[in-house]
C-alpha positions as a LaTeX table, in Angstrom:
\begin{tabular}{lrrr}
\hline
Residue & $x$ (\AA) & $y$ (\AA) & $z$ (\AA) \\
\hline
Met1 & 46.76 & 39.03 & $-18.32$ \\
Ser2 & 45.34 & 42.51 & $-17.80$ \\
Ser3 & 47.50 & 45.46 & $-16.78$ \\
Tyr4 & 45.17 & 46.75 & $-14.06$ \\
Ser5 & 44.95 & 45.75 & $-10.37$ \\
Ile6 & 42.28 & 45.91 & $-7.67$ \\
Asn7 & 42.95 & 47.88 & $-4.45$ \\
Leu8 & 41.31 & 46.13 & $-1.50$ \\
Ser9 & 42.87 & 48.26 & 1.28 \\
Asn10 & 40.73 & 50.13 & 3.78 \\
Glu11 & 42.44 & 53.43 & 3.03 \\
Ser12 & 41.72 & 54.86 & $-0.42$ \\
Pro13 & 44.60 & 56.31 & $-2.38$ \\
Ala14 & 45.03 & 60.05 & $-2.54$ \\
Pro15 & 43.25 & 61.84 & $-5.40$ \\
Pro16 & 45.22 & 63.34 & $-8.26$ \\
Ala17 & 46.97 & 66.57 & $-7.38$ \\
Ser18 & 45.18 & 68.36 & $-10.19$ \\
Ser19 & 41.73 & 67.88 & $-8.60$ \\
Ser20 & 40.02 & 71.25 & $-8.02$ \\
Leu21 & 37.95 & 71.29 & $-4.86$ \\
Pro22 & 35.87 & 74.06 & $-3.20$ \\
Ser23 & 37.12 & 75.91 & $-0.14$ \\
Leu24 & 36.13 & 75.05 & 3.38 \\
Pro25 & 35.01 & 77.44 & 6.10 \\
Gly26 & 37.73 & 78.86 & 8.21 \\
Gly27 & 40.20 & 79.06 & 5.31 \\
Ala28 & 40.81 & 75.30 & 5.16 \\
Ser29 & 40.94 & 73.67 & 1.71 \\
Val30 & 39.68 & 70.22 & 0.80 \\
Ala31 & 43.04 & 69.73 & $-0.88$ \\
Glu32 & 44.42 & 69.55 & 2.65 \\
Val33 & 42.03 & 66.69 & 3.43 \\
Ser34 & 43.10 & 63.08 & 2.69 \\
Pro35 & 40.59 & 60.41 & 1.71 \\
Leu36 & 39.66 & 58.23 & 4.66 \\
Ser37 & 37.89 & 54.91 & 4.72 \\
Pro38 & 34.39 & 54.60 & 6.22 \\
His39 & 35.88 & 52.49 & 8.99 \\
Thr40 & 38.30 & 55.26 & 9.93 \\
Ile41 & 35.52 & 57.88 & 9.88 \\
Leu42 & 33.34 & 55.81 & 12.20 \\
Ala43 & 36.25 & 55.12 & 14.53 \\
Thr44 & 37.06 & 58.85 & 14.69 \\
Leu45 & 33.45 & 59.82 & 15.45 \\
Asp46 & 33.20 & 57.19 & 18.16 \\
Ala47 & 36.45 & 58.36 & 19.73 \\
His48 & 35.54 & 62.10 & 19.61 \\
Pro49 & 31.86 & 62.66 & 20.36 \\
Asp50 & 32.49 & 66.39 & 20.84 \\
Ile51 & 34.10 & 66.89 & 17.42 \\
Ser52 & 33.87 & 70.40 & 16.04 \\
Thr53 & 31.86 & 71.39 & 13.02 \\
Met54 & 35.03 & 72.20 & 11.09 \\
Gln55 & 36.49 & 68.74 & 11.80 \\
Leu56 & 33.17 & 67.09 & 10.97 \\
Arg57 & 33.05 & 68.84 & 7.61 \\
Gln58 & 36.59 & 67.74 & 6.94 \\
Leu59 & 35.64 & 64.14 & 7.77 \\
Val60 & 32.60 & 64.38 & 5.48 \\
His61 & 34.76 & 65.72 & 2.65 \\
Ser62 & 37.33 & 62.95 & 3.31 \\
Leu63 & 34.56 & 60.34 & 3.12 \\
Thr64 & 33.12 & 61.94 & $-0.04$ \\
Leu65 & 36.55 & 61.95 & $-1.63$ \\
Thr66 & 36.97 & 58.28 & $-0.72$ \\
Ile67 & 33.61 & 57.38 & $-2.27$ \\
Gln68 & 34.39 & 59.31 & $-5.45$ \\
Thr69 & 37.84 & 57.73 & $-5.69$ \\
Arg70 & 36.53 & 54.22 & $-5.16$ \\
Ala71 & 33.72 & 54.78 & $-7.68$ \\
Ser72 & 36.29 & 55.90 & $-10.23$ \\
Gln73 & 38.50 & 52.91 & $-9.43$ \\
His74 & 35.53 & 50.57 & $-9.71$ \\
Ala75 & 34.57 & 51.99 & $-13.11$ \\
Thr76 & 38.18 & 51.57 & $-14.27$ \\
Gln77 & 38.30 & 48.01 & $-12.97$ \\
Val78 & 34.97 & 47.12 & $-14.64$ \\
Ala79 & 36.19 & 48.57 & $-17.94$ \\
Gly80 & 39.43 & 46.61 & $-17.61$ \\
Leu81 & 37.56 & 43.39 & $-16.87$ \\
Lys82 & 35.29 & 43.95 & $-19.87$ \\
Asn83 & 38.34 & 44.45 & $-22.09$ \\
Thr84 & 39.90 & 41.29 & $-20.69$ \\
Ile85 & 36.73 & 39.27 & $-21.29$ \\
Ala86 & 36.49 & 40.61 & $-24.84$ \\
Gly87 & 40.12 & 39.65 & $-25.45$ \\
Leu88 & 39.59 & 36.16 & $-24.04$ \\
Lys89 & 36.49 & 35.69 & $-26.19$ \\
Glu90 & 38.44 & 36.75 & $-29.26$ \\
Asn91 & 41.26 & 34.34 & $-28.42$ \\
Leu92 & 38.76 & 31.56 & $-27.78$ \\
Gly93 & 37.12 & 32.27 & $-31.12$ \\
Gln94 & 40.48 & 32.08 & $-32.88$ \\
Val95 & 41.34 & 28.80 & $-31.15$ \\
Thr96 & 37.91 & 27.37 & $-32.00$ \\
Glu97 & 38.25 & 28.52 & $-35.60$ \\
Arg98 & 41.67 & 26.89 & $-35.88$ \\
Tyr99 & 40.32 & 23.68 & $-34.33$ \\
Asp100 & 37.32 & 23.60 & $-36.67$ \\
Ala101 & 39.32 & 24.57 & $-39.76$ \\
Pro102 & 39.90 & 21.56 & $-42.04$ \\
Pro103 & 43.54 & 20.55 & $-42.56$ \\
Asp104 & 45.05 & 21.22 & $-45.96$ \\
Gly105 & 43.36 & 19.12 & $-48.62$ \\
Tyr106 & 40.42 & 18.14 & $-46.37$ \\
Met107 & 36.85 & 19.35 & $-46.12$ \\
Arg108 & 34.27 & 19.20 & $-43.33$ \\
Asn109 & 32.28 & 15.99 & $-43.17$ \\
Asn110 & 28.92 & 17.72 & $-42.94$ \\
Gly111 & 26.86 & 14.58 & $-43.42$ \\
Leu112 & 28.76 & 13.60 & $-46.57$ \\
Ile113 & 29.78 & 10.26 & $-44.99$ \\
Pro114 & 27.49 & 9.94 & $-41.95$ \\
Asp115 & 28.67 & 6.48 & $-40.83$ \\
Phe116 & 32.39 & 7.24 & $-40.75$ \\
Asp117 & 33.37 & 6.61 & $-37.10$ \\
Val118 & 36.67 & 5.44 & $-35.61$ \\
Leu119 & 37.68 & 4.10 & $-32.21$ \\
Gln120 & 39.81 & 6.45 & $-30.11$ \\
Asp121 & 40.61 & 5.79 & $-26.45$ \\
Gly122 & 37.76 & 3.29 & $-26.29$ \\
Asn123 & 35.18 & 5.70 & $-27.72$ \\
Asn124 & 33.57 & 5.91 & $-31.14$ \\
Ile125 & 34.52 & 9.29 & $-32.58$ \\
Arg126 & 32.94 & 10.80 & $-35.68$ \\
Ile127 & 35.27 & 11.73 & $-38.53$ \\
His128 & 35.05 & 15.52 & $-38.98$ \\
Phe129 & 37.31 & 16.04 & $-42.01$ \\
Ile130 & 37.50 & 13.95 & $-45.18$ \\
His131 & 39.17 & 13.87 & $-48.56$ \\
His132 & 39.68 & 11.48 & $-51.48$ \\
His133 & 42.15 & 8.69 & $-50.84$ \\
Pro134 & 45.30 & 9.59 & $-52.79$ \\
Gly135 & 46.18 & 5.96 & $-53.53$ \\
Asp136 & 42.79 & 4.29 & $-53.92$ \\
Pro137 & 39.95 & 6.17 & $-55.65$ \\
Thr138 & 37.40 & 3.72 & $-54.22$ \\
Arg139 & 38.11 & 4.87 & $-50.66$ \\
Val140 & 38.17 & 8.09 & $-48.62$ \\
Gln141 & 40.44 & 9.23 & $-45.81$ \\
Gly142 & 39.33 & 11.09 & $-42.71$ \\
Leu143 & 40.48 & 12.79 & $-39.50$ \\
Thr144 & 38.65 & 13.44 & $-36.25$ \\
Gly145 & 40.61 & 16.63 & $-35.59$ \\
Ala146 & 41.83 & 15.29 & $-32.24$ \\
Glu147 & 44.51 & 12.86 & $-33.39$ \\
Lys148 & 47.57 & 12.25 & $-31.29$ \\
Pro149 & 51.00 & 12.18 & $-32.98$ \\
Gly150 & 51.19 & 9.14 & $-35.23$ \\
Glu151 & 47.41 & 8.64 & $-35.48$ \\
Gly152 & 45.40 & 8.90 & $-38.70$ \\
Pro153 & 44.39 & 9.43 & $-41.34$ \\
Tyr154 & 41.73 & 6.73 & $-41.32$ \\
Ser155 & 40.54 & 5.00 & $-44.50$ \\
Lys156 & 37.12 & 3.68 & $-45.46$ \\
Pro157 & 35.54 & 2.21 & $-48.62$ \\
Val158 & 32.48 & 4.17 & $-49.72$ \\
Tyr159 & 29.58 & 3.09 & $-51.91$ \\
Ala160 & 26.78 & 4.91 & $-53.69$ \\
Gln161 & 23.61 & 5.02 & $-51.61$ \\
Pro162 & 20.29 & 4.18 & $-53.25$ \\
Ile163 & 17.64 & 6.87 & $-53.39$ \\
Arg164 & 14.54 & 5.90 & $-51.45$ \\
Arg165 & 11.43 & 5.08 & $-53.48$ \\
Leu166 & 13.37 & 5.37 & $-56.73$ \\
Val167 & 12.82 & 2.59 & $-59.27$ \\
Pro168 & 16.28 & 1.93 & $-60.80$ \\
Thr169 & 16.60 & 2.21 & $-64.56$ \\
Ala170 & 19.40 & 1.25 & $-66.93$ \\
Leu171 & 22.30 & 3.66 & $-67.25$ \\
Pro172 & 21.96 & 5.88 & $-70.33$ \\
Ser173 & 24.22 & 4.88 & $-73.20$ \\
Trp174 & 26.10 & 8.20 & $-73.14$ \\
Tyr175 & 26.82 & 7.76 & $-69.43$ \\
His176 & 28.00 & 4.16 & $-69.86$ \\
His177 & 30.15 & 5.18 & $-72.82$ \\
Met178 & 31.94 & 7.80 & $-70.71$ \\
Leu179 & 32.15 & 5.37 & $-67.80$ \\
Ile180 & 34.10 & 2.75 & $-69.77$ \\
Gly181 & 35.57 & 5.06 & $-72.40$ \\
Arg182 & 39.04 & 6.47 & $-72.86$ \\
Thr183 & 40.79 & 8.17 & $-69.99$ \\
Thr184 & 39.82 & 11.67 & $-71.14$ \\
His185 & 36.12 & 10.76 & $-71.29$ \\
Phe186 & 36.17 & 9.05 & $-67.91$ \\
Glu187 & 38.08 & 11.90 & $-66.23$ \\
Lys188 & 35.55 & 14.39 & $-67.59$ \\
Leu189 & 32.74 & 12.33 & $-66.08$ \\
Arg190 & 34.58 & 11.88 & $-62.77$ \\
Asn191 & 35.51 & 15.56 & $-62.46$ \\
Ala192 & 31.89 & 16.55 & $-62.99$ \\
Thr193 & 30.82 & 14.09 & $-60.29$ \\
Val194 & 33.48 & 15.34 & $-57.86$ \\
Thr195 & 31.87 & 18.78 & $-57.87$ \\
Thr196 & 28.73 & 17.24 & $-56.34$ \\
Asn197 & 30.66 & 16.08 & $-53.23$ \\
Asn198 & 28.78 & 12.77 & $-53.46$ \\
Tyr199 & 31.59 & 10.51 & $-52.35$ \\
Gly200 & 29.55 & 7.34 & $-52.92$ \\
Leu201 & 29.05 & 8.15 & $-56.61$ \\
Ile202 & 32.67 & 9.27 & $-56.99$ \\
Thr203 & 34.10 & 6.05 & $-55.56$ \\
Asn204 & 31.67 & 3.82 & $-57.46$ \\
Leu205 & 32.62 & 5.50 & $-60.74$ \\
Ser206 & 36.25 & 4.61 & $-60.11$ \\
Arg207 & 35.32 & 1.13 & $-58.88$ \\
Tyr208 & 33.30 & 0.37 & $-62.03$ \\
His209 & 36.00 & 1.78 & $-64.29$ \\
Gln210 & 38.68 & $-0.31$ & $-62.55$ \\
Asp211 & 36.59 & $-3.49$ & $-62.66$ \\
His212 & 35.78 & $-2.97$ & $-66.33$ \\
Asp213 & 39.45 & $-2.51$ & $-67.17$ \\
Ala214 & 40.31 & $-5.65$ & $-65.17$ \\
Leu215 & 37.60 & $-7.62$ & $-67.00$ \\
His216 & 38.84 & $-6.36$ & $-70.37$ \\
Gln217 & 42.37 & $-7.42$ & $-69.48$ \\
Leu218 & 41.22 & $-10.88$ & $-68.39$ \\
Ile219 & 39.22 & $-11.33$ & $-71.60$ \\
Gln220 & 42.30 & $-10.43$ & $-73.63$ \\
Glu221 & 44.39 & $-12.92$ & $-71.66$ \\
Gln222 & 41.67 & $-15.54$ & $-72.11$ \\
Asp223 & 41.67 & $-14.94$ & $-75.87$ \\
Met224 & 45.45 & $-15.29$ & $-75.96$ \\
Leu225 & 45.27 & $-18.54$ & $-73.98$ \\
Ser226 & 42.50 & $-19.84$ & $-76.27$ \\
Ala227 & 44.66 & $-19.08$ & $-79.30$ \\
Lys228 & 47.62 & $-20.86$ & $-77.71$ \\
Leu229 & 45.38 & $-23.80$ & $-76.82$ \\
Glu230 & 44.13 & $-24.12$ & $-80.40$ \\
Leu231 & 47.69 & $-23.94$ & $-81.69$ \\
Val232 & 48.89 & $-26.67$ & $-79.33$ \\
Gln233 & 45.86 & $-28.82$ & $-80.20$ \\
Glu234 & 46.56 & $-28.37$ & $-83.90$ \\
Cys235 & 50.23 & $-29.26$ & $-83.46$ \\
Leu236 & 49.20 & $-32.26$ & $-81.38$ \\
Gly237 & 46.84 & $-33.48$ & $-84.11$ \\
Leu238 & 49.44 & $-32.99$ & $-86.86$ \\
Thr239 & 52.10 & $-34.84$ & $-84.90$ \\
Arg240 & 49.72 & $-37.70$ & $-84.18$ \\
Gly241 & 48.82 & $-37.86$ & $-87.85$ \\
Arg242 & 52.49 & $-38.13$ & $-88.78$ \\
Leu243 & 52.98 & $-40.95$ & $-86.28$ \\
Glu244 & 50.00 & $-42.76$ & $-87.72$ \\
Ala245 & 51.16 & $-42.20$ & $-91.31$ \\
Ala246 & 54.56 & $-43.62$ & $-90.45$ \\
Asn247 & 52.99 & $-46.70$ & $-88.81$ \\
Ala248 & 55.06 & $-45.92$ & $-85.71$ \\
Ala249 & 53.30 & $-48.51$ & $-83.54$ \\
Ser250 & 54.36 & $-51.44$ & $-85.78$ \\
Val251 & 58.01 & $-50.60$ & $-85.37$ \\
Val252 & 57.84 & $-51.44$ & $-81.69$ \\
Gly253 & 54.91 & $-53.83$ & $-81.81$ \\
Gln254 & 56.62 & $-56.22$ & $-79.40$ \\
Leu255 & 55.86 & $-53.76$ & $-76.62$ \\
Glu256 & 52.13 & $-54.12$ & $-77.02$ \\
Trp257 & 51.83 & $-56.89$ & $-74.41$ \\
Gln258 & 54.25 & $-55.20$ & $-72.05$ \\
Glu259 & 52.27 & $-51.95$ & $-71.87$ \\
Asp260 & 50.54 & $-51.17$ & $-68.61$ \\
Arg261 & 46.90 & $-50.69$ & $-69.58$ \\
Arg262 & 46.19 & $-48.24$ & $-66.80$ \\
Ala263 & 45.45 & $-44.83$ & $-68.33$ \\
Glu264 & 47.54 & $-41.94$ & $-67.07$ \\
Pro265 & 45.75 & $-38.73$ & $-66.15$ \\
Val266 & 45.52 & $-36.21$ & $-68.95$ \\
Pro267 & 45.05 & $-32.48$ & $-68.13$ \\
Phe268 & 41.99 & $-32.14$ & $-70.35$ \\
Thr269 & 38.55 & $-30.83$ & $-69.57$ \\
Pro270 & 35.61 & $-33.30$ & $-69.54$ \\
Lys271 & 34.57 & $-32.18$ & $-73.04$ \\
Gln272 & 38.11 & $-32.56$ & $-74.33$ \\
Arg273 & 38.35 & $-36.07$ & $-72.85$ \\
Gln274 & 35.23 & $-36.87$ & $-74.88$ \\
Gly275 & 36.93 & $-35.66$ & $-78.07$ \\
His276 & 35.40 & $-32.16$ & $-78.20$ \\
Phe277 & 38.30 & $-29.72$ & $-78.60$ \\
Ala278 & 36.34 & $-26.80$ & $-80.07$ \\
\hline
\end{tabular}
């Protein structure tokens, strides 16, 4: 709040004692005259129609002093109000700057992810601040800047957007090599892409790298299972050959007519059931 006040009384305050005023006729000094309000002057003139010239001059000087005093007060009040307005504008600017300033680790969403909206109090609110998801490189996190305690951040998967009227071509070999290469090569490629602030490309780089690693892992597991399958099939063939070489069926030949001819299900593929184990 400002330190000044506005005087709305009819009577103006007395001028400073240091004011130097000219002398009046008859030896009277204006310093002896107090400022009077226009209302008081008019009331005095109405009450004393035969007022003397000396008293009239004193009234005029009182009215002049009142006008000068009020003009000075008005100028002081206007200056004070201007200072107050300037201070309020400065405070408003600081509040607005703090409100618009991105939180630590975030940046303004100036069209980087245009379709990132969330529902708050029944309204769709645009996400104003975004950053890379710390736990999932294929997603981004965002804040509206007006979250209540316990709200946010909000998460969203992001994908690379196609360029209009561009005919897609195959990825260059050097790019693909870095994309699926060792960690150092991939991080170099990703760091260079991060500087572009193209979140779609950044997340798709990580998504492709993750999917490629997952595919490579599955292929390795498939190869291990194939090797185990071949080993079991080989052992199965060897064991069967030993049973045949030992004429195992003849030892218990009396069971032949007691055997239930219904075939039990065998966990083989259709090709394997046809004798193709390769």
